[in-house]
MIDOSE-1310 file (N, C-alpha, C; in nm, 2 decimals, decimal comma, always signed):
residues 74
mate	+1,76/-2,08/-1,10/+1,69/-2,02/-0,98/+1,76/-1,89/-0,95; +1,68/-1,79/-0,91/+1,74/-1,66/-0,88/+1,82/-1,66/-0,75; +1,92/-1,58/-0,75/+2,00/-1,56/-0,63/+1,93/-1,46/-0,54; +1,98/-1,46/-0,41/+1,93/-1,37/-0,31/+1,94/-1,22/-0,36
rekt	+2,05/-1,19/-0,42/+2,08/-1,06/-0,47/+1,98/-1,02/-0,58; +1,95/-1,12/-0,67/+1,86/-1,09/-0,78/+1,72/-1,08/-0,72; +1,68/-1,15/-0,62/+1,55/-1,14/-0,56/+1,54/-1,01/-0,49; +1,64/-0,96/-0,43/+1,64/-0,83/-0,36/+1,63/-0,72/-0,46
drfk	+1,71/-0,73/-0,57/+1,70/-0,62/-0,67/+1,56/-0,62/-0,74; +1,50/-0,74/-0,76/+1,37/-0,74/-0,82/+1,27/-0,69/-0,73; +1,28/-0,72/-0,60/+1,18/-0,67/-0,50/+1,19/-0,51/-0,50; +1,31/-0,46/-0,49/+1,33/-0,31/-0,49/+1,27/-0,25/-0,61
rvae	+1,30/-0,30/-0,73/+1,25/-0,25/-0,85/+1,10/-0,25/-0,86; +1,04/-0,36/-0,83/+0,89/-0,37/-0,84/+0,82/-0,29/-0,73; +0,87/-0,30/-0,60/+0,81/-0,24/-0,49/+0,82/-0,08/-0,51; +0,93/-0,03/-0,56/+0,94/+0,11/-0,58/+0,83/+0,16/-0,68
krtn	+0,82/+0,09/-0,79/+0,73/+0,13/-0,90/+0,58/+0,12/-0,84; +0,55/+0,01/-0,77/+0,41/+0,00/-0,72/+0,38/+0,10/-0,61; +0,48/+0,13/-0,53/+0,46/+0,23/-0,42/+0,44/+0,37/-0,48; +0,52/+0,40/-0,58/+0,50/+0,53/-0,64/+0,37/+0,55/-0,71
riie	+0,33/+0,44/-0,77/+0,19/+0,44/-0,84/+0,08/+0,46/-0,74; +0,09/+0,39/-0,62/-0,01/+0,40/-0,52/-0,01/+0,55/-0,46; +0,11/+0,60/-0,44/+0,12/+0,74/-0,39/+0,05/+0,84/-0,49; +0,08/+0,82/-0,61/+0,02/+0,91/-0,71/-0,13/+0,89/-0,71
qirl	-0,18/+0,77/-0,70/-0,33/+0,75/-0,70/-0,39/+0,82/-0,57; -0,32/+0,81/-0,46/-0,37/+0,88/-0,34/-0,37/+1,03/-0,36; -0,27/+1,08/-0,42/-0,27/+1,23/-0,45/-0,39/+1,26/-0,54; -0,42/+1,18/-0,64/-0,53/+1,20/-0,73/-0,66/+1,20/-0,65
lgnc	-0,67/+1,10/-0,56/-0,79/+1,09/-0,48/-0,81/+1,22/-0,40; -0,70/+1,28/-0,35/-0,71/+1,41/-0,28/-0,77/+1,52/-0,36; -0,76/+1,51/-0,49/-0,82/+1,61/-0,58/-0,97/+1,61/-0,56; -1,03/+1,50/-0,52/-1,18/+1,49/-0,50/-1,22/+1,57/-0,38
anks	-1,13/+1,62/-0,30/-1,17/+1,70/-0,18/-1,22/+1,84/-0,22; -1,20/+1,88/-0,34/-1,23/+2,01/-0,39/-1,39/+2,02/-0,39; -1,44/+2,09/-0,29/-1,59/+2,11/-0,28/-1,65/+2,19/-0,39; -1,57/+2,26/-0,47/-1,63/+2,34/-0,58/-1,66/+2,25/-0,70
nyqy	-1,60/+2,13/-0,70/-1,62/+2,04/-0,81/-1,70/+1,91/-0,77; -1,70/+1,88/-0,64/-1,76/+1,76/-0,59/-1,84/+1,78/-0,47; -1,94/+1,70/-0,45/-2,02/+1,70/-0,33/-2,01/+1,57/-0,27; -1,99/+1,56/-0,14/-1,97/+1,44/-0,06/-2,00/+1,47/+0,09
sded	-2,03/+1,36/+0,16/-2,06/+1,37/+0,30/-1,94/+1,32/+0,38; -1,94/+1,35/+0,51/-1,84/+1,30/+0,60/-1,84/+1,15/+0,60; -1,96/+1,09/+0,59/-1,97/+0,95/+0,58/-1,91/+0,89/+0,46; -1,92/+0,96/+0,35/-1,85/+0,91/+0,23/-1,70/+0,91/+0,25
veki	-1,65/+1,01/+0,31/-1,50/+1,02/+0,33/-1,46/+0,91/+0,43; -1,54/+0,89/+0,53/-1,50/+0,78/+0,63/-1,50/+0,65/+0,56; -1,59/+0,62/+0,47/-1,60/+0,49/+0,40/-1,47/+0,48/+0,31; -1,44/+0,58/+0,25/-1,32/+0,58/+0,16/-1,19/+0,54/+0,24
ffai	-1,17/+0,62/+0,35/-1,05/+0,60/+0,42/-1,05/+0,47/+0,51; -1,17/+0,42/+0,55/-1,18/+0,30/+0,62/-1,13/+0,18/+0,52; -1,18/+0,19/+0,40/-1,14/+0,09/+0,30/-0,99/+0,09/+0,27; -0,94/+0,21/+0,25/-0,79/+0,22/+0,23/-0,71/+0,17/+0,34
ekel	-0,75/+0,21/+0,46/-0,67/+0,18/+0,58/-0,68/+0,02/+0,61; -0,80/-0,03/+0,59/-0,82/-0,18/+0,60/-0,73/-0,25/+0,51; -0,72/-0,22/+0,39/-0,64/-0,28/+0,29/-0,49/-0,27/+0,32; -0,45/-0,15/+0,37/-0,32/-0,12/+0,41/-0,28/-0,21/+0,53
retk	-0,37/-0,22/+0,63/-0,34/-0,31/+0,74/-0,32/-0,45/+0,70; -0,41/-0,50/+0,61/-0,40/-0,64/+0,57/-0,27/-0,66/+0,49; -0,23/-0,57/+0,41/-0,11/-0,59/+0,33/+0,01/-0,58/+0,42; +0,01/-0,49/+0,52/+0,12/-0,48/+0,61/+0,14/-0,61/+0,69
akyk	+0,02/-0,67/+0,73/+0,03/-0,79/+0,80/+0,09/-0,91/+0,73; +0,08/-0,91/+0,60/+0,14/-1,01/+0,51/+0,30/-1,01/+0,53; +0,35/-0,89/+0,55/+0,50/-0,88/+0,57/+0,54/-0,93/+0,71; +0,45/-0,90/+0,80/+0,48/-0,95/+0,94/+0,47/-1,10/+0,95
vieq	+0,38/-1,16/+0,88/+0,37/-1,31/+0,89/+0,50/-1,37/+0,83; +0,55/-1,31/+0,73/+0,67/-1,37/+0,67/+0,78/-1,36/+0,78; +0,79/-1,25/+0,85/+0,90/-1,23/+0,95/+0,88/-1,33/+1,06; +0,75/-1,35/+1,11/+0,72/-1,44/+1,22/+0,74/-1,58/+1,18
gklf	+0,72/-1,61/+1,06/+0,72/-1,75/+1,01/+0,86/-1,80/+0,98; +0,96/-1,71/+1,00/+1,10/-1,75/+0,97/+1,15/-1,86/+1,07; +1,23/-1,95/+1,02/+1,28/-2,05/+1,11/+1,40/-1,99/+1,18; +1,43/-2,04/+1,30/+1,54/-2,00/+1,38/+1,67/-2,05/+1,31
el	+1,77/-1,96/+1,30/+1,90/-2,00/+1,25/+2,01/-1,93/+1,34; +2,12/-2,00/+1,36/+2,23/-1,95/+1,43/+2,33/-1,90/+1,33
């Protein structure tokens, strides 16, 4: 079974890679804002960011549930 240190190290390694990948994808999405290459409506943009923000809220809530679900210790 993995130790707490191993779990922490694994979390940091995986979370950093995944976070950097997400950030890069968001930057690439920003390239779609170039009106000389793409045509879109304000409604399209709202739909995109609503979906992203919804997923972000849901994922963030998963971390809060873990914190709230912890048992009391002295």
